[in-house]
GUNU-123000 format. One record per atom (N, C-alpha, C): residue number from 1; residue in one letter; atom name; x, y, z. Coordinates in nm, 3 decimals. Layout:
// GUNU-123000
R | seq | type | atom | east | north | up
R | NUM | a | CA | X | Y | Z .
...
//
This chain:
// GUNU-123000
R | seq | type | atom | east | north | up
R | 1 | m | N | 0.098 | -0.121 | -0.009 .
R | 1 | m | CA | -0.004 | 0.004 | 0.005 .
R | 1 | m | C | 0.098 | 0.112 | 0.016 .
R | 2 | p | N | 0.063 | 0.220 | -0.087 .
R | 2 | p | CA | 0.165 | 0.328 | -0.107 .
R | 2 | p | C | 0.137 | 0.438 | 0.010 .
R | 3 | r | N | 0.236 | 0.477 | 0.068 .
R | 3 | r | CA | 0.228 | 0.587 | 0.183 .
R | 3 | r | C | 0.164 | 0.724 | 0.124 .
R | 4 | t | N | 0.119 | 0.785 | 0.203 .
R | 4 | t | CA | 0.083 | 0.912 | 0.177 .
R | 4 | t | C | 0.196 | 1.025 | 0.181 .
R | 5 | p | N | 0.198 | 1.155 | 0.121 .
R | 5 | p | CA | 0.304 | 1.235 | 0.148 .
R | 5 | p | C | 0.324 | 1.270 | 0.305 .
R | 6 | d | N | 0.212 | 1.278 | 0.381 .
R | 6 | d | CA | 0.233 | 1.303 | 0.505 .
R | 6 | d | C | 0.298 | 1.176 | 0.574 .
R | 7 | q | N | 0.277 | 1.057 | 0.532 .
R | 7 | q | CA | 0.364 | 0.944 | 0.605 .
R | 7 | q | C | 0.489 | 0.952 | 0.565 .
R | 8 | v | N | 0.523 | 0.979 | 0.435 .
R | 8 | v | CA | 0.646 | 0.971 | 0.386 .
R | 8 | v | C | 0.744 | 1.099 | 0.466 .
R | 9 | a | N | 0.678 | 1.212 | 0.489 .
R | 9 | a | CA | 0.734 | 1.320 | 0.571 .
R | 9 | a | C | 0.755 | 1.266 | 0.727 .
R | 10 | a | N | 0.665 | 1.211 | 0.770 .
R | 10 | a | CA | 0.661 | 1.168 | 0.911 .
R | 10 | a | C | 0.778 | 1.047 | 0.931 .
R | 11 | d | N | 0.793 | 0.964 | 0.816 .
R | 11 | d | CA | 0.889 | 0.854 | 0.826 .
R | 11 | d | C | 1.019 | 0.913 | 0.829 .
R | 12 | e | N | 1.031 | 1.018 | 0.747 .
R | 12 | e | CA | 1.182 | 1.084 | 0.722 .
R | 12 | e | C | 1.211 | 1.147 | 0.838 .
R | 13 | a | N | 1.119 | 1.224 | 0.905 .
R | 13 | a | CA | 1.150 | 1.291 | 1.041 .
R | 13 | a | C | 1.159 | 1.204 | 1.143 .
R | 14 | l | N | 1.105 | 1.083 | 1.146 .
R | 14 | l | CA | 1.132 | 0.987 | 1.266 .
R | 14 | l | C | 1.263 | 0.930 | 1.244 .
R | 15 | t | N | 1.312 | 0.893 | 1.108 .
R | 15 | t | CA | 1.441 | 0.842 | 1.088 .
R | 15 | t | C | 1.540 | 0.952 | 1.107 .
R | 16 | a | N | 1.539 | 1.055 | 1.083 .
R | 16 | a | CA | 1.641 | 1.160 | 1.128 .
R | 16 | a | C | 1.646 | 1.181 | 1.268 .
R | 17 | a | N | 1.540 | 1.181 | 1.360 .
R | 17 | a | CA | 1.540 | 1.182 | 1.485 .
R | 17 | a | C | 1.603 | 1.058 | 1.556 .
R | 18 | i | N | 1.579 | 0.945 | 1.498 .
R | 18 | i | CA | 1.635 | 0.825 | 1.566 .
R | 18 | i | C | 1.793 | 0.832 | 1.524 .
R | 19 | e | N | 1.818 | 0.882 | 1.402 .
R | 19 | e | CA | 1.984 | 0.882 | 1.381 .
R | 19 | e | C | 2.061 | 0.996 | 1.461 .
R | 20 | q | N | 1.983 | 1.113 | 1.497 .
R | 20 | q | CA | 2.036 | 1.206 | 1.579 .
R | 20 | q | C | 2.052 | 1.150 | 1.719 .
R | 21 | a | N | 1.949 | 1.091 | 1.772 .
R | 21 | a | CA | 1.981 | 1.035 | 1.903 .
R | 21 | a | C | 2.068 | 0.919 | 1.915 .
R | 22 | l | N | 2.077 | 0.829 | 1.800 .
R | 22 | l | CA | 2.182 | 0.743 | 1.801 .
R | 22 | l | C | 2.328 | 0.804 | 1.799 .
R | 23 | h | N | 2.335 | 0.921 | 1.732 .
R | 23 | h | CA | 2.480 | 0.986 | 1.718 .
R | 23 | h | C | 2.500 | 1.049 | 1.854 .
R | 24 | a | N | 2.393 | 1.113 | 1.936 .
R | 24 | a | CA | 2.421 | 1.168 | 2.049 .
R | 24 | a | C | 2.465 | 1.077 | 2.179 .
R | 25 | y | N | 2.416 | 0.955 | 2.139 .
R | 25 | y | CA | 2.445 | 0.850 | 2.261 .
R | 25 | y | C | 2.559 | 0.735 | 2.225 .
R | 26 | s | N | 2.620 | 0.765 | 2.100 .
R | 26 | s | CA | 2.724 | 0.684 | 2.053 .
R | 26 | s | C | 2.841 | 0.692 | 2.097 .
R | 27 | d | N | 2.935 | 0.602 | 2.094 .
R | 27 | d | CA | 3.072 | 0.613 | 2.123 .
R | 27 | d | C | 3.168 | 0.701 | 2.009 .
R | 28 | g | N | 3.101 | 0.771 | 1.925 .
R | 28 | g | CA | 3.169 | 0.837 | 1.829 .
R | 28 | g | C | 3.200 | 0.754 | 1.702 .
R | 29 | e | N | 3.187 | 0.617 | 1.726 .
R | 29 | e | CA | 3.226 | 0.541 | 1.593 .
R | 29 | e | C | 3.086 | 0.567 | 1.487 .
R | 30 | p | N | 3.128 | 0.549 | 1.370 .
R | 30 | p | CA | 3.003 | 0.572 | 1.279 .
R | 30 | p | C | 2.930 | 0.435 | 1.269 .
R | 31 | w | N | 2.804 | 0.453 | 1.263 .
R | 31 | w | CA | 2.715 | 0.343 | 1.250 .
R | 31 | w | C | 2.611 | 0.397 | 1.130 .
R | 32 | v | N | 2.557 | 0.268 | 1.082 .
R | 32 | v | CA | 2.459 | 0.297 | 0.966 .
R | 32 | v | C | 2.321 | 0.226 | 1.016 .
R | 33 | l | N | 2.211 | 0.311 | 1.035 .
R | 33 | l | CA | 2.085 | 0.262 | 1.078 .
R | 33 | l | C | 2.027 | 0.199 | 0.945 .
R | 34 | t | N | 1.988 | 0.066 | 0.986 .
R | 34 | t | CA | 1.944 | -0.015 | 0.874 .
R | 34 | t | C | 1.778 | -0.028 | 0.888 .
R | 35 | e | N | 1.740 | -0.061 | 1.019 .
R | 35 | e | CA | 1.609 | -0.093 | 1.050 .
R | 35 | e | C | 1.563 | -0.052 | 1.180 .
R | 36 | y | N | 1.454 | -0.020 | 1.203 .
R | 36 | y | CA | 1.398 | -0.002 | 1.355 .
R | 36 | y | C | 1.259 | -0.028 | 1.355 .
R | 37 | v | N | 1.245 | -0.059 | 1.485 .
R | 37 | v | CA | 1.088 | -0.067 | 1.528 .
R | 37 | v | C | 1.066 | 0.017 | 1.635 .
R | 38 | v | N | 0.950 | 0.103 | 1.645 .
R | 38 | v | CA | 0.955 | 0.193 | 1.759 .
R | 38 | v | C | 0.816 | 0.147 | 1.812 .
R | 39 | v | N | 0.815 | 0.103 | 1.939 .
R | 39 | v | CA | 0.696 | 0.064 | 2.012 .
R | 39 | v | C | 0.640 | 0.187 | 2.095 .
R | 40 | t | N | 0.514 | 0.207 | 2.066 .
R | 40 | t | CA | 0.448 | 0.324 | 2.137 .
R | 40 | t | C | 0.342 | 0.271 | 2.230 .
R | 41 | s | N | 0.319 | 0.365 | 2.334 .
R | 41 | s | CA | 0.204 | 0.337 | 2.414 .
R | 41 | s | C | 0.129 | 0.472 | 2.395 .
R | 42 | q | N | 0.008 | 0.463 | 2.364 .
R | 42 | q | CA | -0.092 | 0.572 | 2.358 .
R | 42 | q | C | -0.204 | 0.564 | 2.452 .
R | 43 | h | N | -0.261 | 0.689 | 2.497 .
R | 43 | h | CA | -0.383 | 0.689 | 2.582 .
R | 43 | h | C | -0.447 | 0.816 | 2.541 .
R | 44 | r | N | -0.589 | 0.790 | 2.534 .
R | 44 | r | CA | -0.695 | 0.889 | 2.505 .
R | 44 | r | C | -0.821 | 0.838 | 2.579 .
R | 45 | f | N | -0.920 | 0.944 | 2.553 .
R | 45 | f | CA | -1.042 | 0.920 | 2.631 .
R | 45 | f | C | -1.155 | 0.891 | 2.515 .
R | 46 | d | N | -1.255 | 0.816 | 2.544 .
R | 46 | d | CA | -1.355 | 0.810 | 2.461 .
R | 46 | d | C | -1.466 | 0.900 | 2.475 .
R | 47 | d | N | -1.585 | 0.902 | 2.405 .
R | 47 | d | CA | -1.691 | 1.003 | 2.420 .
R | 47 | d | C | -1.747 | 0.991 | 2.556 .
R | 48 | d | N | -1.733 | 0.879 | 2.625 .
R | 48 | d | CA | -1.795 | 0.856 | 2.773 .
R | 48 | d | C | -1.713 | 0.902 | 2.868 .
R | 49 | g | N | -1.570 | 0.939 | 2.842 .
R | 49 | g | CA | -1.485 | 0.978 | 2.941 .
R | 49 | g | C | -1.423 | 0.851 | 2.978 .
R | 50 | e | N | -1.423 | 0.747 | 2.928 .
R | 50 | e | CA | -1.332 | 0.620 | 2.956 .
R | 50 | e | C | -1.221 | 0.631 | 2.893 .
R | 51 | g | N | -1.111 | 0.617 | 2.992 .
R | 51 | g | CA | -0.967 | 0.585 | 2.935 .
R | 51 | g | C | -0.948 | 0.466 | 2.848 .
R | 52 | l | N | -0.876 | 0.494 | 2.721 .
R | 52 | l | CA | -0.827 | 0.386 | 2.635 .
R | 52 | l | C | -0.681 | 0.391 | 2.622 .
R | 53 | t | N | -0.638 | 0.269 | 2.614 .
R | 53 | t | CA | -0.476 | 0.260 | 2.607 .
R | 53 | t | C | -0.454 | 0.175 | 2.486 .
R | 54 | a | N | -0.361 | 0.200 | 2.386 .
R | 54 | a | CA | -0.332 | 0.137 | 2.281 .
R | 54 | a | C | -0.169 | 0.111 | 2.265 .
R | 55 | v | N | -0.122 | 0.009 | 2.216 .
R | 55 | v | CA | 0.010 | -0.011 | 2.198 .
R | 55 | v | C | 0.038 | -0.027 | 2.056 .
R | 56 | g | N | 0.141 | 0.052 | 1.983 .
R | 56 | g | CA | 0.136 | 0.051 | 1.853 .
R | 56 | g | C | 0.291 | 0.030 | 1.814 .
R | 57 | t | N | 0.303 | 0.002 | 1.678 .
R | 57 | t | CA | 0.439 | -0.002 | 1.647 .
R | 57 | t | C | 0.463 | 0.078 | 1.516 .
R | 58 | l | N | 0.584 | 0.146 | 1.488 .
R | 58 | l | CA | 0.629 | 0.205 | 1.376 .
R | 58 | l | C | 0.739 | 0.153 | 1.333 .
R | 59 | y | N | 0.758 | 0.117 | 1.174 .
R | 59 | y | CA | 0.853 | 0.068 | 1.113 .
R | 59 | y | C | 0.921 | 0.167 | 1.018 .
R | 60 | r | N | 1.034 | 0.136 | 0.968 .
R | 60 | r | CA | 1.124 | 0.236 | 0.893 .
R | 60 | r | C | 1.041 | 0.229 | 0.778 .
R | 61 | d | N | 1.024 | 0.324 | 0.719 .
R | 61 | d | CA | 0.951 | 0.354 | 0.598 .
R | 61 | d | C | 0.813 | 0.292 | 0.584 .
R | 62 | g | N | 0.764 | 0.269 | 0.692 .
R | 62 | g | CA | 0.623 | 0.209 | 0.701 .
R | 62 | g | C | 0.610 | 0.067 | 0.713 .
R | 63 | d | N | 0.727 | -0.002 | 0.674 .
R | 63 | d | CA | 0.723 | -0.142 | 0.681 .
R | 63 | d | C | 0.842 | -0.202 | 0.699 .
R | 64 | v | N | 0.858 | -0.315 | 0.777 .
R | 64 | v | CA | 0.959 | -0.402 | 0.783 .
R | 64 | v | C | 0.913 | -0.551 | 0.789 .
R | 65 | p | N | 0.973 | -0.632 | 0.721 .
R | 65 | p | CA | 0.933 | -0.747 | 0.718 .
R | 65 | p | C | 0.896 | -0.804 | 0.871 .
R | 66 | l | N | 0.793 | -0.880 | 0.868 .
R | 66 | l | CA | 0.744 | -0.942 | 1.003 .
R | 66 | l | C | 0.854 | -0.996 | 1.091 .
R | 67 | h | N | 0.916 | -1.101 | 1.024 .
R | 67 | h | CA | 1.011 | -1.183 | 1.070 .
R | 67 | h | C | 1.144 | -1.091 | 1.125 .
R | 68 | r | N | 1.179 | -0.991 | 1.071 .
R | 68 | r | CA | 1.281 | -0.903 | 1.119 .
R | 68 | r | C | 1.218 | -0.817 | 1.216 .
R | 69 | a | N | 1.096 | -0.758 | 1.210 .
R | 69 | a | CA | 1.045 | -0.683 | 1.318 .
R | 69 | a | C | 1.039 | -0.764 | 1.456 .
R | 70 | l | N | 0.994 | -0.897 | 1.441 .
R | 70 | l | CA | 0.978 | -0.980 | 1.568 .
R | 70 | l | C | 1.124 | -1.017 | 1.621 .
R | 71 | g | N | 1.212 | -1.019 | 1.519 .
R | 71 | g | CA | 1.354 | -1.046 | 1.565 .
R | 71 | g | C | 1.393 | -0.938 | 1.644 .
R | 72 | l | N | 1.382 | -0.803 | 1.593 .
R | 72 | l | CA | 1.436 | -0.683 | 1.656 .
R | 72 | l | C | 1.367 | -0.666 | 1.795 .
R | 73 | v | N | 1.234 | -0.671 | 1.794 .
R | 73 | v | CA | 1.164 | -0.681 | 1.937 .
R | 73 | v | C | 1.210 | -0.772 | 2.023 .
R | 74 | d | N | 1.221 | -0.901 | 1.984 .
R | 74 | d | CA | 1.247 | -1.028 | 2.062 .
R | 74 | d | C | 1.404 | -0.992 | 2.120 .
R | 75 | y | N | 1.485 | -0.966 | 2.053 .
R | 75 | y | CA | 1.610 | -0.928 | 2.098 .
R | 75 | y | C | 1.631 | -0.828 | 2.191 .
R | 76 | a | N | 1.557 | -0.703 | 2.149 .
R | 76 | a | CA | 1.570 | -0.603 | 2.250 .
R | 76 | a | C | 1.506 | -0.651 | 2.382 .
R | 77 | a | N | 1.413 | -0.707 | 2.384 .
R | 77 | a | CA | 1.337 | -0.756 | 2.508 .
R | 77 | a | C | 1.442 | -0.846 | 2.582 .
R | 78 | v | N | 1.510 | -0.935 | 2.539 .
R | 78 | v | CA | 1.598 | -1.031 | 2.598 .
R | 78 | v | C | 1.703 | -0.939 | 2.658 .
R | 79 | r | N | 1.759 | -0.835 | 2.592 .
R | 79 | r | CA | 1.865 | -0.761 | 2.634 .
R | 79 | r | C | 1.804 | -0.656 | 2.747 .
R | 80 | m | N | 1.684 | -0.625 | 2.748 .
R | 80 | m | CA | 1.632 | -0.554 | 2.861 .
R | 80 | m | C | 1.599 | -0.624 | 2.983 .
R | 81 | r | N | 1.572 | -0.744 | 2.953 .
R | 81 | r | CA | 1.546 | -0.849 | 3.083 .
R | 81 | r | C | 1.662 | -0.874 | 3.157 .
R | 82 | k | N | 1.797 | -0.890 | 3.086 .
R | 82 | k | CA | 1.915 | -0.930 | 3.150 .
R | 82 | k | C | 1.943 | -0.833 | 3.272 .
R | 83 | p | N | 1.944 | -0.718 | 3.250 .
R | 83 | p | CA | 1.965 | -0.614 | 3.361 .
R | 83 | p | C | 1.875 | -0.631 | 3.485 .
R | 84 | a | N | 1.743 | -0.658 | 3.438 .
R | 84 | a | CA | 1.649 | -0.662 | 3.548 .
R | 84 | a | C | 1.670 | -0.789 | 3.639 .
R | 85 | a | N | 1.697 | -0.893 | 3.560 .
R | 85 | a | CA | 1.722 | -1.031 | 3.625 .
R | 85 | a | C | 1.846 | -1.029 | 3.716 .
R | 86 | e | N | 1.946 | -0.964 | 3.657 .
R | 86 | e | CA | 2.068 | -0.933 | 3.747 .
R | 86 | e | C | 2.036 | -0.865 | 3.891 .
R | 87 | d | N | 1.958 | -0.759 | 3.859 .
R | 87 | d | CA | 1.931 | -0.681 | 4.000 .
R | 87 | d | C | 1.841 | -0.753 | 4.085 .
R | 88 | d | N | 1.762 | -0.841 | 4.034 .
R | 88 | d | CA | 1.679 | -0.934 | 4.128 .
R | 88 | d | C | 1.760 | -1.036 | 4.214 .
R | 89 | e | N | 1.868 | -1.073 | 4.148 .
R | 89 | e | CA | 1.981 | -1.166 | 4.199 .
R | 89 | e | C | 2.051 | -1.103 | 4.328 .
R | 90 | g | N | 2.064 | -0.981 | 4.321 .
R | 90 | g | CA | 2.139 | -0.916 | 4.417 .
R | 90 | g | C | 2.071 | -0.885 | 4.546 .
//
């Protein structure tokens, strides 16, 4: 499905922001951003004032193959769990 001009502009801005953040937190060595999955949590209220929460994902250029997206998310989750597990051991 073709992306709209607004989606293309948003994807380009998101990629630029991610590259800027990576550069700011890097060790100074050059890296090339190849793919990303951004996981979001969103909240809003419906017409009755009830809170709704949603979790979403954003992919580079609107699409990353599912097997790669799952691999990135699973790998990141494992890396995030390691320090948490080590904290529990102490």
